C-alpha positions as CSV (number, residue, x, y, z in Angstrom):
1,M,-52.9,-45.7,92.7
2,H,-54.3,-42.4,93.1
3,E,-53.2,-39.4,90.8
4,T,-51.6,-37.7,93.7
5,D,-49.8,-40.8,94.7
6,F,-48.6,-41.0,91.1
7,K,-47.1,-37.5,91.0
8,S,-45.6,-38.2,94.2
9,V,-43.4,-41.1,93.4
10,R,-39.7,-40.1,91.8
11,K,-39.9,-40.7,88.1
12,N,-36.8,-42.0,86.0
13,V,-36.0,-39.3,83.7
14,L,-33.9,-40.1,80.6
15,H,-32.1,-36.8,78.8
16,L,-30.9,-38.0,75.3
17,I,-27.9,-35.7,74.6
18,P,-26.2,-35.0,71.4
19,S,-22.9,-34.9,71.7
20,F,-20.5,-33.2,74.8
21,R,-19.2,-31.1,72.3
22,S,-19.3,-27.3,73.2
23,G,-22.4,-26.4,71.2
24,G,-25.2,-24.3,72.6
25,S,-27.6,-27.2,72.6
26,E,-25.1,-29.7,74.2
27,R,-24.6,-27.4,77.1
28,Q,-27.7,-26.5,77.8
29,A,-28.6,-30.3,77.5
30,V,-25.7,-31.1,80.4
31,Q,-26.3,-28.1,82.4
32,L,-30.0,-29.1,82.7
33,V,-28.9,-33.1,83.4
34,K,-26.8,-31.5,86.4
35,R,-29.3,-29.2,87.9
36,M,-31.8,-31.6,87.8
37,A,-29.6,-34.8,89.2
38,D,-28.3,-32.2,92.2
39,D,-32.0,-31.1,92.4
40,G,-32.7,-35.1,93.3
41,R,-36.4,-34.5,92.6
42,H,-36.6,-37.3,90.1
43,N,-33.8,-40.2,89.2
44,I,-31.9,-38.9,86.2
45,V,-30.3,-40.9,83.6
46,P,-28.5,-39.4,80.8
47,A,-27.8,-41.2,77.5
48,C,-26.2,-39.8,74.1
49,L,-25.8,-40.0,70.5
50,D,-22.2,-39.4,70.7
51,R,-19.9,-39.6,73.9
52,D,-17.3,-37.2,72.9
53,G,-16.7,-33.8,73.7
54,P,-15.3,-31.7,76.6
55,L,-18.7,-31.3,78.1
56,L,-18.7,-34.8,79.8
57,S,-16.3,-34.1,82.1
58,E,-18.7,-31.3,83.7
59,L,-21.5,-34.3,84.3
60,G,-18.9,-35.7,87.4
61,Q,-20.4,-38.5,89.1
62,I,-23.6,-38.6,86.8
63,A,-20.8,-39.6,83.8
64,S,-19.5,-42.1,86.1
65,G,-21.6,-44.5,85.6
66,D,-20.9,-45.4,81.9
67,I,-23.5,-43.3,80.0
68,P,-25.0,-45.4,77.4
69,E,-24.3,-44.5,73.8
70,F,-26.4,-45.0,70.7
71,A,-24.2,-43.9,68.0
72,L,-25.6,-43.1,64.3
73,D,-24.5,-42.6,60.6
74,S,-27.7,-42.4,59.4
75,F,-31.2,-42.6,60.1
76,Y,-31.6,-44.7,57.1
77,D,-29.7,-47.9,57.5
78,A,-29.3,-51.2,59.6
79,R,-27.1,-49.8,62.4
80,M,-30.3,-47.0,62.8
81,A,-32.9,-49.9,63.6
82,R,-29.5,-51.9,65.6
83,Q,-29.4,-48.8,67.8
84,L,-33.0,-48.0,68.3
85,S,-33.6,-51.6,69.2
86,S,-31.1,-51.5,71.8
87,F,-32.6,-48.7,73.2
88,V,-35.8,-49.5,73.5
89,K,-34.7,-52.5,75.5
90,Y,-32.9,-50.0,77.6
91,L,-35.9,-47.7,78.2
92,R,-37.8,-50.9,79.2
93,K,-35.1,-51.8,81.6
94,K,-34.5,-48.9,83.0
95,K,-38.2,-48.4,83.7
96,I,-38.2,-44.9,82.3
97,D,-41.4,-42.4,82.8
98,I,-39.6,-39.3,80.8
99,V,-38.1,-39.1,77.9
100,Q,-36.8,-35.4,77.2
101,S,-34.8,-34.9,73.9
102,H,-32.5,-31.7,73.1
103,D,-32.0,-31.2,69.7
104,F,-33.1,-32.3,65.7
105,Y,-31.1,-35.7,66.2
106,T,-32.1,-36.6,69.2
107,N,-35.8,-35.6,69.0
108,I,-36.0,-37.9,65.9
109,F,-34.3,-40.9,67.5
110,G,-35.8,-40.6,71.0
111,M,-39.3,-39.8,70.4
112,L,-39.4,-42.7,67.9
113,G,-37.6,-44.8,70.9
114,A,-39.6,-43.4,73.6
115,R,-42.8,-44.2,71.6
116,L,-41.9,-48.2,70.9
117,A,-41.0,-48.7,74.2
118,R,-44.5,-46.8,75.5
119,V,-42.6,-44.3,77.7
120,P,-45.7,-42.4,79.0
121,V,-44.1,-38.9,78.7
122,R,-42.2,-37.8,76.1
123,I,-40.8,-34.1,75.5
124,A,-39.0,-32.8,72.0
125,A,-37.4,-29.6,71.9
126,K,-37.4,-27.1,69.1
127,R,-34.1,-24.5,69.4
128,E,-34.0,-22.6,66.2
129,T,-35.6,-22.2,62.9
130,G,-34.7,-22.2,59.0
131,M,-31.9,-24.2,59.1
132,R,-33.6,-27.7,58.0
133,S,-34.0,-29.4,54.7
134,K,-37.4,-30.3,53.4
135,A,-36.7,-34.0,54.0
136,Q,-35.4,-32.7,57.5
137,L,-38.8,-30.8,58.4
138,Y,-40.5,-33.6,57.4
139,A,-39.0,-36.2,60.0
140,E,-39.3,-33.6,62.4
141,R,-42.7,-33.1,62.2
142,R,-43.1,-37.0,62.6
143,A,-41.2,-36.8,65.6
144,M,-43.4,-33.8,67.3
145,G,-46.3,-36.1,66.6
146,L,-45.0,-38.4,68.7
147,S,-43.9,-36.5,71.3
148,T,-46.4,-35.7,74.4
149,A,-45.0,-32.0,74.7
150,V,-42.1,-30.1,72.9
151,V,-40.0,-27.4,74.5
152,A,-39.5,-24.2,72.3
153,N,-36.6,-22.3,73.7
154,S,-38.2,-18.7,72.7
155,T,-41.5,-17.6,71.6
156,N,-40.3,-16.9,68.2
157,V,-39.9,-20.5,67.6
158,M,-43.1,-21.4,69.4
159,E,-44.7,-19.5,66.7
160,Y,-42.9,-21.4,64.4
161,L,-43.7,-24.7,65.4
162,I,-47.6,-23.5,65.5
163,G,-47.0,-22.4,62.0
164,S,-45.6,-25.9,61.2
165,G,-48.4,-27.7,62.4
166,V,-47.7,-28.5,66.3
167,P,-50.9,-27.8,68.6
168,E,-50.1,-24.9,70.9
169,R,-51.5,-26.9,73.9
170,K,-48.0,-29.1,73.3
171,I,-45.6,-26.1,73.6
172,D,-44.1,-24.8,76.4
173,V,-41.9,-22.1,76.0
174,I,-38.9,-22.4,78.5
175,H,-35.9,-20.1,77.7
176,N,-32.5,-21.1,77.9
177,G,-31.1,-20.8,81.3
178,L,-27.8,-19.8,82.4
179,D,-25.4,-20.9,85.6
180,L,-24.7,-17.2,86.6
181,R,-22.2,-18.4,88.9
182,R,-19.8,-19.2,85.9
183,F,-19.6,-15.7,85.1
184,E,-17.9,-14.6,88.6
185,V,-14.8,-14.1,87.5
186,P,-12.3,-11.9,89.8
187,T,-11.0,-8.3,88.2
188,S,-7.6,-9.6,89.9
189,D,-7.0,-12.5,87.4
190,Q,-7.2,-10.1,84.0
191,A,-3.6,-10.2,83.3
192,A,-3.6,-13.8,83.4
193,I,-6.5,-13.7,81.1
194,F,-5.4,-11.8,78.8
195,A,-1.8,-14.0,78.7
196,D,-3.9,-17.2,78.5
197,L,-6.2,-15.8,75.8
198,G,-3.4,-14.3,73.9
199,L,-4.8,-11.0,73.4
200,P,-2.9,-7.9,74.1
201,A,-2.7,-6.3,77.6
202,D,-3.5,-2.9,76.8
203,P,-5.3,-0.9,79.8
204,D,-6.7,1.5,77.2
205,L,-7.6,-1.0,74.4
206,R,-12.0,-2.1,74.3
207,F,-12.4,-5.7,73.2
208,V,-15.6,-6.4,71.1
209,T,-16.6,-9.8,71.2
210,I,-18.4,-12.3,69.1
211,V,-18.7,-15.5,70.4
212,A,-19.9,-18.1,67.3
213,N,-19.4,-21.2,65.6
214,L,-17.2,-20.7,62.0
215,R,-19.2,-23.6,60.7
216,D,-22.3,-22.4,59.7
217,P,-22.2,-18.8,56.9
218,V,-25.7,-18.2,59.0
219,K,-23.3,-16.5,61.8
220,D,-22.7,-14.1,59.3
221,Q,-19.3,-13.0,61.1
222,E,-18.5,-11.0,57.7
223,T,-21.0,-8.1,58.8
224,F,-19.2,-8.1,62.2
225,L,-15.7,-7.9,60.2
226,E,-17.0,-5.1,57.7
227,A,-18.1,-3.4,60.9
228,A,-15.2,-3.4,62.7
229,K,-13.4,-2.0,59.4
230,I,-15.9,1.1,60.1
231,V,-15.2,1.4,64.1
232,S,-11.6,1.3,63.2
233,G,-11.7,4.4,60.7
234,R,-13.2,6.0,63.5
235,N,-11.9,7.7,66.7
236,V,-11.9,4.7,68.6
237,K,-9.4,2.8,70.3
238,A,-10.9,-0.7,69.7
239,A,-9.7,-4.8,68.6
240,F,-12.2,-7.5,67.6
241,V,-12.5,-10.8,68.6
242,L,-14.4,-13.8,67.0
243,A,-14.5,-17.0,69.5
244,G,-15.1,-20.5,67.7
245,E,-14.2,-22.7,66.0
246,G,-15.0,-24.5,61.9
247,P,-13.9,-24.7,58.2
248,R,-14.9,-21.2,57.2
249,T,-11.9,-20.0,59.8
250,D,-9.3,-19.2,57.0
251,T,-12.3,-17.7,55.2
252,I,-13.0,-15.2,57.8
253,R,-9.6,-14.4,58.0
254,D,-8.7,-13.8,54.7
255,L,-11.9,-11.2,55.0
256,A,-9.8,-9.2,58.0
257,E,-6.6,-9.0,55.8
258,R,-8.3,-8.0,52.7
259,L,-10.2,-5.2,54.6
260,G,-7.1,-4.3,56.3
261,I,-7.8,-5.1,59.5
262,G,-5.7,-7.9,60.5
263,E,-4.1,-6.8,63.0
264,K,-6.9,-5.8,64.8
265,V,-8.8,-9.0,64.7
266,H,-7.9,-11.7,67.4
267,F,-9.2,-15.4,66.3
268,L,-9.2,-17.6,69.6
269,G,-10.5,-20.8,67.9
270,R,-12.5,-23.1,70.7
271,C,-12.8,-21.1,73.6
272,D,-13.1,-22.9,77.0
273,R,-13.1,-20.1,79.1
274,V,-16.2,-18.3,77.8
275,P,-16.4,-16.3,80.9
276,E,-12.8,-15.0,81.4
277,L,-13.2,-13.8,77.8
278,L,-16.3,-11.9,78.6
279,S,-14.4,-10.5,81.8
280,V,-12.4,-8.5,79.6
281,S,-14.1,-7.7,76.7
282,A,-16.5,-4.4,76.6
283,I,-19.2,-5.5,74.1
284,G,-21.0,-8.9,73.1
285,V,-22.0,-9.1,69.2
286,L,-24.3,-11.6,67.6
287,T,-24.4,-10.8,63.5
288,S,-26.7,-14.0,62.9
289,R,-29.1,-14.4,60.2
290,S,-31.3,-17.0,62.1
291,E,-31.2,-18.1,65.5
292,G,-33.6,-20.0,67.6
293,F,-32.8,-18.2,71.3
294,S,-28.8,-17.4,71.3
295,N,-26.8,-18.8,74.3
296,S,-24.1,-16.4,73.5
297,I,-26.8,-13.4,74.2
298,L,-27.7,-14.5,77.3
299,E,-23.8,-14.9,78.2
300,Y,-23.2,-11.2,77.0
301,M,-25.8,-10.3,79.6
302,A,-24.6,-12.3,82.5
303,A,-21.1,-10.9,82.0
304,G,-22.3,-7.6,82.4
305,L,-21.8,-6.5,78.9
306,P,-24.2,-4.5,76.4
307,V,-25.2,-6.2,73.6
308,V,-25.6,-5.4,69.9
309,A,-27.4,-8.1,68.0
310,T,-29.2,-9.0,64.9
311,K,-33.0,-8.8,65.7
312,V,-33.5,-12.6,64.8
313,G,-34.9,-15.3,66.7
314,G,-35.4,-14.7,70.6
315,A,-33.3,-12.2,70.5
316,A,-35.9,-9.5,70.9
317,E,-37.0,-11.8,73.9
318,A,-33.8,-11.1,75.8
319,V,-32.6,-8.0,74.8
320,I,-34.7,-4.6,75.6
321,A,-33.2,-2.1,72.9
322,G,-31.7,0.8,74.4
323,K,-31.5,-0.3,77.7
324,T,-29.8,-3.7,77.8
325,G,-28.0,-2.9,74.3
326,Y,-29.5,-2.8,70.5
327,L,-30.7,-4.6,68.0
328,I,-30.3,-4.3,64.5
329,E,-31.3,-5.8,61.0
330,P,-29.4,-8.9,59.8
331,G,-26.2,-7.3,57.7
332,D,-26.6,-4.0,58.6
333,N,-22.9,-3.4,59.0
334,A,-23.1,0.3,59.0
335,L,-25.5,0.3,61.8
336,L,-23.8,-2.1,63.6
337,A,-20.6,0.1,63.2
338,S,-22.7,3.2,64.5
339,R,-23.9,1.2,67.6
340,L,-20.1,0.0,68.4
341,V,-18.9,3.6,68.1
342,E,-21.7,4.9,70.4
343,I,-21.2,2.5,73.6
344,L,-17.4,2.6,73.4
345,Q,-17.3,6.4,73.6
346,N,-20.0,6.4,76.4
347,D,-19.0,4.4,79.6
348,E,-21.8,5.6,81.2
349,L,-23.8,4.1,78.8
350,A,-21.8,0.9,78.7
351,T,-22.1,0.3,82.3
352,S,-25.8,1.4,82.4
353,M,-26.6,-1.2,79.9
354,G,-24.3,-3.8,81.4
355,A,-26.0,-3.7,85.0
356,K,-29.4,-3.8,83.6
357,G,-28.5,-6.9,81.4
358,R,-26.8,-9.1,84.0
359,K,-30.1,-8.1,86.2
360,R,-32.2,-9.4,83.2
361,A,-30.2,-12.5,82.9
362,S,-30.5,-13.2,86.5
363,E,-34.3,-12.7,86.8
364,H,-35.5,-14.4,83.4
365,F,-32.7,-16.6,82.4
366,S,-31.1,-18.1,85.2
367,I,-30.8,-22.3,85.5
368,E,-33.0,-22.1,88.4
369,A,-35.9,-20.6,86.3
370,Q,-35.0,-23.1,83.5
371,L,-35.2,-25.8,86.3
372,A,-38.8,-24.6,87.7
373,K,-40.1,-24.3,84.5
374,T,-39.1,-28.0,83.4
375,H,-40.5,-29.6,86.6
376,Q,-43.6,-27.7,86.0
377,L,-43.6,-29.5,82.7
378,Y,-43.1,-32.5,84.4
379,E,-45.8,-32.1,86.6
380,R,-48.7,-31.2,83.8
381,E,-47.5,-34.4,82.0
382,L,-47.4,-36.4,85.1
383,E,-51.1,-35.1,85.8
384,R,-52.0,-36.0,82.3
385,I,-51.1,-39.6,82.8
386,G,-52.4,-39.8,86.6
387,A,-55.9,-38.7,85.1
388,K,-55.4,-41.4,82.6
389,K,-54.6,-44.1,84.7
390,N,-57.5,-43.4,87.1
391,K,-60.4,-43.6,84.6
């Protein structure tokens, strides 16, 4: 078979998804799987480690084929061995040509299984930095070694990978993608949105919103609330919204009360209507102390909001400081408050930043751009395999 013939044949591509819960990695994986299936260039086969979660329904007809689940309790027990054996058999049965994983856990399970099954193209992913133990980092490095390519979702993450020993030639930077159509919310729906979200429908009240889980202290909602207290002492009519769930909810809620701003802070818990929430918000905020490439920042931009974010991970690759928003150092509640007040008191600035941010999201961070770059990666890897076969 000639190299061009090898590339032209539709390939069987398995995407190993961690779960279908509403996390950033999960949403990115589901979104990409759906778009690739619709695209039809290859045969897309989704699989998962955990079938639980609301995102499963978004796969529609793809999910109707009973997505295989390879549930794990640990990487070091008998169940892991059994599930790995089942995964290898499944890959061989389906004649999978490409396996793409999407996070730490699917990297380790997916790359090992794909290597054992002799899948020719094995694509791992790295989406964050500084969030793993030494043992986890060691396991992840081994998984990266079993891959033929690695997707980093920001230049910052790519540099981290290079520093950890992954060859630069194996790394492709493919930024997170957004389906911008999700953020086209009619303004006529605002009254219903306020009611559904439990927010006060005061036309003069400006909502400053942070979308981040309340599981991991690295999200640092404490800095958000400390800045909210400062803003509340200025001549600005603002309220503050936290969308996200997790075990730290009560801790953060108690902090709002101690700071004396409890009545101005709204906790939404898990929010399945992020586009609608952002459509009634004035500013999107990120206070994380560590990130890979924040989905929340891209969602704020897609919704046409000015962004104030900590300068961590790939934030500087998304936010153009002074044009689409502002970047601050982690933990700087005073500067965060100052930037929020500046935007809240200047409608022209807010509108300009929001419009430029949406334009930038459309041009650089759309799902279409992500899809095109993913196909380019597949083509490069298939060329490499084709060249080997022709030797």
